[in-house]
C-alpha positions in Angstrom: 6.5 -23.6 9.5 3.7 -21.5 7.9 3.9 -20.4 4.4 2.7 -16.8 5.4 5.5 -15.1 7.0 2.7 -12.5 8.3 -0.6 -11.1 7.5 -1.4 -7.3 8.8 -3.8 -5.5 9.2 -4.3 -1.2 9.5 -6.8 1.0 9.4 -7.3 4.7 7.8 -9.5 7.4 8.8 -11.8 6.4 6.8 -11.9 3.1 8.8 -11.1 0.9 5.7 -9.2 -1.9 6.8 -5.8 -2.6 4.8 -4.8 -6.3 4.6 -1.2 -6.7 3.6 0.4 -10.1 3.7 4.2 -11.6 3.3 4.8 -15.0 2.3 7.8 -16.8 3.8 9.9 -17.5 1.0 11.3 -20.5 2.8 8.1 -22.6 2.4 6.4 -21.1 -0.3 7.1 -21.9 -3.6 4.3 -21.7 -6.4 5.0 -23.1 -9.4 2.3 -21.4 -11.2 -0.5 -18.4 -10.5 -1.8 -18.4 -6.9 -5.1 -17.4 -6.1 -5.7 -15.8 -2.5 -9.2 -15.5 -0.7 -9.8 -13.0 2.4 -12.2 -13.8 5.0 -13.4 -11.9 7.6 -15.4 -12.3 11.2 -16.5 -10.9 14.0 -15.1 -12.2 17.1 -16.5 -15.5 17.9 -18.4 -15.5 14.5 -18.1 -17.7 11.4 -15.9 -16.8 9.0 -17.5 -14.9 5.5 -15.4 -14.9 2.1 -15.4 -11.2 1.3 -12.7 -11.3 -1.8 -10.9 -13.4 -3.9 -9.7 -14.6 -6.6 -6.7 -12.1 -5.8 -4.3 -13.3 -8.3 -0.7 -13.1 -7.7 -1.4 -10.3 -5.3 -0.4 -9.5 -1.2 -2.7 -6.9 -1.0 -6.1 -5.9 -0.6 -8.2 -2.5 0.9 -11.9 -3.4 2.8 -14.2 -0.6 2.4 -17.0 -2.2 3.8 -17.6 -1.6 7.5 -20.1 -3.9 9.5 -22.9 -2.9 11.6 -22.4 -2.8 15.3 -19.0 -3.4 15.2 -15.7 -1.8 15.7 -12.0 -2.2 14.6 -10.8 -4.2 17.3 -13.4 -7.1 17.0 -12.5 -7.9 13.6 -10.5 -10.4 12.4 -9.2 -11.1 8.8 -7.4 -14.3 7.7 -6.1 -15.1 3.8 -5.9 -18.8 2.5 -5.1 -20.8 -0.6 -5.0 -23.7 -2.4 -1.7 -25.7 -2.5 -0.4 -28.2 -4.9 -2.3 -30.9 -3.6 -5.6 -29.1 -3.5 -5.7 -28.2 0.1 -6.6 -25.1 1.7 -3.6 -23.0 3.7 -4.7 -20.6 6.2 -2.8 -18.1 7.4 -3.4 -17.1 11.3 -6.5 -14.9 12.2 -5.2 -11.0 12.6 -7.0 -8.2 13.9 -6.3 -4.8 13.1 -3.5 -3.5 15.5 -4.0 -6.3 18.3 -1.2 -5.6 20.3 -2.7 -1.8 21.2 -5.6 -1.2 24.1 -8.5 0.8 23.1 -6.8 3.6 24.4 -3.7 3.2 22.2 -6.0 3.0 19.1 -7.9 6.1 20.0 -4.9 8.1 20.5 -3.1 6.9 17.4 -6.1 8.0 15.3 -6.5 11.5 16.7 -2.5 11.7 15.4 -3.2 10.9 12.3 -6.5 12.8 11.9 -4.8 16.0 13.2 -1.7 15.2 10.7 -4.1 14.6 7.6 -5.6 17.9 8.2 -2.3 19.4 8.5 -1.2 17.4 5.2 -4.0 18.4 3.3 -4.4 22.1 3.9 -0.6 22.6 3.9 0.8 20.1 1.8 0.8 18.4 -2.1 -1.7 15.9 -3.2 0.1 12.7 -4.4 -0.5 8.7 -4.5 1.9 6.4 -3.2 2.4 3.2 -5.1 4.2 0.2 -3.1 6.7 -1.7 -5.0 6.0 -5.7 -5.4 8.1 -8.1 -4.0 6.5 -11.1 -4.8 4.3 -12.1 -7.7 4.2 -13.5 -10.9 7.8 -13.3 -12.8 7.6 -10.7 -15.6 7.9 -12.9 -19.0 9.3 -9.8 -20.9 12.3 -8.9 -19.2 13.2 -11.5 -16.5 16.5 -13.6 -16.8 15.1 -17.2 -15.9 18.5 -18.1 -14.8 19.3 -15.2 -12.5 16.2 -13.7 -11.5 17.4 -10.5 -12.6 15.4 -7.7 -15.0 17.1 -7.2 -18.1 15.2 -4.1 -19.2 14.5 -1.2 -16.9 12.1 0.3 -19.7 9.5 -2.9 -19.4 6.3 -1.7 -19.3 4.8 -4.9 -18.0 7.0 -4.8 -14.8 8.0 -1.3 -14.6 11.5 -2.5 -14.3 10.5 -4.1 -10.9 10.6 -7.9 -12.9 7.1 -8.9 -11.3 4.1 -8.7 -13.8 2.7 -5.3 -12.6 5.3 -3.9 -10.6 3.1 -2.1 -8.1 0.2 -2.2 -6.2 -2.7 0.3 -6.7 -2.3 3.6 -5.9 -3.2 4.9 -2.2 -3.9 8.5 -1.3 -0.7 10.4 0.2 -0.6 14.3 0.7 2.8 15.1 1.5 4.0 18.1 3.1 8.1 19.1 1.4 10.9 21.1 3.4 11.8 24.1 2.1 15.1 24.1 -0.7 17.1 26.7 -2.2 17.3 27.4 -5.7 20.1 28.0 -7.4 20.8 30.1 -10.8 23.1 28.8 -12.7 24.3 29.5 -16.3 24.1 26.8 -18.6 24.3 26.1 -22.7 20.8 28.1 -23.3 21.2 31.0 -20.6 20.3 31.7 -17.2 18.1 28.8 -15.6 17.1 27.7 -12.1 18.4 24.5 -10.3 15.9 22.5 -8.0 17.5 19.5 -6.0 16.5 16.1 -7.3 16.3 14.7 -3.3 13.7 16.0 -1.6 12.4 15.4 2.3 8.8 15.4 2.8 6.5 14.8 6.0 4.2 12.2 5.2 1.2 9.7 7.5 3.4 6.2 7.2 1.4 3.1 6.2 3.4 0.7 8.1 4.9 -1.0 5.2 5.9 2.1 3.2 9.7 1.1 2.4 12.8 2.1 0.2 12.0 2.2 -3.8 8.4 2.4 -3.4 6.9 5.7 -5.6 5.3 8.6 -4.6 3.8 11.0 -7.4 2.7 14.2 -7.2 -0.8 14.7 -8.4 -0.7 18.1 -9.3 2.4 18.5 -11.0 3.0 14.8 -12.2 6.6 15.0 -11.0 7.6 10.9 -9.8 9.7 10.3 -7.2 11.5 6.9 -5.6 11.5 6.7 -1.8 15.0 6.3 -0.7 14.9 6.6 3.0 11.9 6.6 5.7 12.9 8.1 9.3 9.8 7.6 11.9 8.8 11.2 13.5 5.9 9.4 15.3 4.8 6.0 16.5 2.4 4.3 18.6 4.3 0.7 20.4 6.2 0.1 17.4 3.8 1.0 14.8 5.2 3.9 13.1 2.4 6.9 12.3 4.3 10.0 10.8 7.7 9.6 9.2 9.9 12.0 6.9 10.9 10.3 3.9 13.8 10.9 1.5 12.6 11.1 -2.3 14.6 11.0 -5.2 13.0 12.7 -8.4 13.0 10.4 -11.3 13.9 11.8 -15.0 11.0 11.9 -17.5 12.7 9.1 -19.5 11.9 6.6 -16.8 9.6 4.0 -17.4 6.8 5.1 -14.4 6.2 8.3 -16.8 4.9 5.7 -19.6 1.1 5.5 -20.6 0.7 2.1 -18.7 1.8 3.6 -15.3 -0.4 6.7 -15.9 -3.1 3.9 -16.0 -1.9 2.2 -13.1 -1.4 5.3 -11.2 -5.0 6.4 -11.9 -6.7 3.0 -11.1 -8.1 2.9 -7.3 -8.0 -0.4 -5.6 -10.6 -3.0 -5.9 -13.9 -2.5 -4.5 -14.7 -4.8 -1.5 -17.6 -7.0 -1.7 -21.2 -5.7 -1.3 -24.5 -7.2 0.5 -27.3 -6.7 3.1 -24.8 -8.1 5.6 -22.7 -4.8 5.7 -25.6 -2.5 6.0 -29.3 -1.8 7.5 -32.0 -2.4 4.7 -34.0 0.7 3.9 -30.8 3.6 3.1 -30.8 3.4 7.2 -26.2 4.5 7.9 -25.3 2.8 10.9 -21.7 2.3 10.0 -18.8 2.2 12.5 -17.4 5.1 11.1 -16.0 7.3 13.9 
């Protein structure tokens, strides 16, 4: 049985390849830091290392486009060295391998129109995926029960894994209307707004409960509670309604450490003449 549970490759409208891998907890039992490497190949071509070492992380965005190449002919694999110093490889994966070319074009058109609507009518925000595996937090992790004992820890943000969340990704959202309520409180008359809101977004396929969504303009931060798929293509979610619970200002996600994480983009992909024409000519497969 493989130590990799699965490797997923998805594509956004900029033709960036989003690589996300999940380890098999029954087989993958590291005793220390694990460094992952990502290889890329054209169909039938040789493997070329494009990223690594990526320490204790399971997420990478390849922003580099190869010439003369389309998404359906780009393969990726992830590898690391085990305790015996042998390479362990994932199964090579292609973006949306069970889609036909027609499926792929239709899905991209659906997402393109949805993004246009969200960016014009919605609120600008970023999405941070909660880590499910990584180095246990040395500050607040109970090593016997593996529970987090300090929800205000700025090393793991209460997740129990160093870093807590992956790097932010742009995710505009359109919130559903809500009714305000005027109420008399100790300070006088005030307006109450709901703590739980619903929003329409383009889904990255691994969006899950307890991930974070942050409003870029207001600074409000929300915990994703549930995800309802609105549109999908052969089992791959494209558009969804997410239920968001607004977090109080006292939460650790409002700390300066989280402000830095939320403003730090994903690491750039490797660069080199292999990926571009010489003399400044542009022949990327951006379409």
